[in-house]
N, C-alpha and C positions, 0 to 999 in steps of 0.2 A: 265831689258832687258835680254832675254835668251842668253846664251852662246852656240854658235853652231859651230861645227867643223867637218871636214872630216879627218880621220886618214887613211893613205894608207901604205901598205907594200906588198912585194912579198915573198911568201913562197919559200924556196929553193926546187929544184926538189927532190922529194921523201919524203918531210916533210909535204905534204898537209894534211894528216890525223891527224897528231899530232897537227899541227897548228889549224885545225878546232876544235879538241877536247879542246885544251887550250882556244881558243877564245869563244867557246860556254859556257864553264864553267865560264869564266870571265864575259861574257855578262850577265849571270843570276845574278851574284853578283852586277854588276853595275846597272842593272835595278831595284834592290831593294833599291838603294840609295834614300834617301828622295828627293834630288834635281834633280834626273835624270828624264828627260821627254822622251828621246829616246836614244836607243843604238842599231842601226840596222846594222847587219853584211851582207855584200854583197861580192860576187866575180864578177870579170869582165867577162861578157859573152864570150868574145873572148880570155880570158886568166884566167882559173880558179885558177891559183896560185896567181893572183893579188887580194888582199883584199882591200875593201873600207868599213870603218866603219863610219856611220853617227851618230853623237852624239849631243844631245841637253840637256843642263842643265838649271835649272830655272834662274840662274844668275851667276855672277862671284864667289860669295861665295860658291855656290853649286859646281861649277867647281873646286875651290880650295879644297873643302872637298873631292871631287872625287880623286884629285891628292894625297891626304894624306891618302887615304884608305889603310889599312894594306895589302890587297891582290894585290894592284897595283904593288909594287916592285917585289914580287915573280913572278907575271905574266910576267912582262917585262924581268926579268932575264931568265925565261924559254923560252920566245919567241925569244930573241936576236940571239941565234945561229941557229935558224930555218928560219930566213928571210935573204934576200939579202942585205937589207939596214942596216945601223948601228942601227936604231931605226925607229919607225913609223914616217912617214912624216905627220906633222899636217898642215892643212889649215883651218884657222879661217874664218867663213862666217858671213856676215851681210845681213839682208833682204833688198830687193829692195822695197822702199816705194814711 
């Protein structure tokens, strides 16, 4: 079963450009992962500092491999001081069947 989640965070005022640059670079790497199905980056229409990232991985193993990718730690370290939250807020999703 696919592993699906929504990651949310808010860029601090004045960091929007740097956050976008970091996130687009990271997204390119994630999309190349064997088990990644989707990594779609959005901002909220009413608040362009609010980021929502929709992620889908083939299964739990693919998601765990994503978490262990060597570029994840440096991305999160670089992102942390640029966002209002302590880290991305993750919401795991299940399909309605």
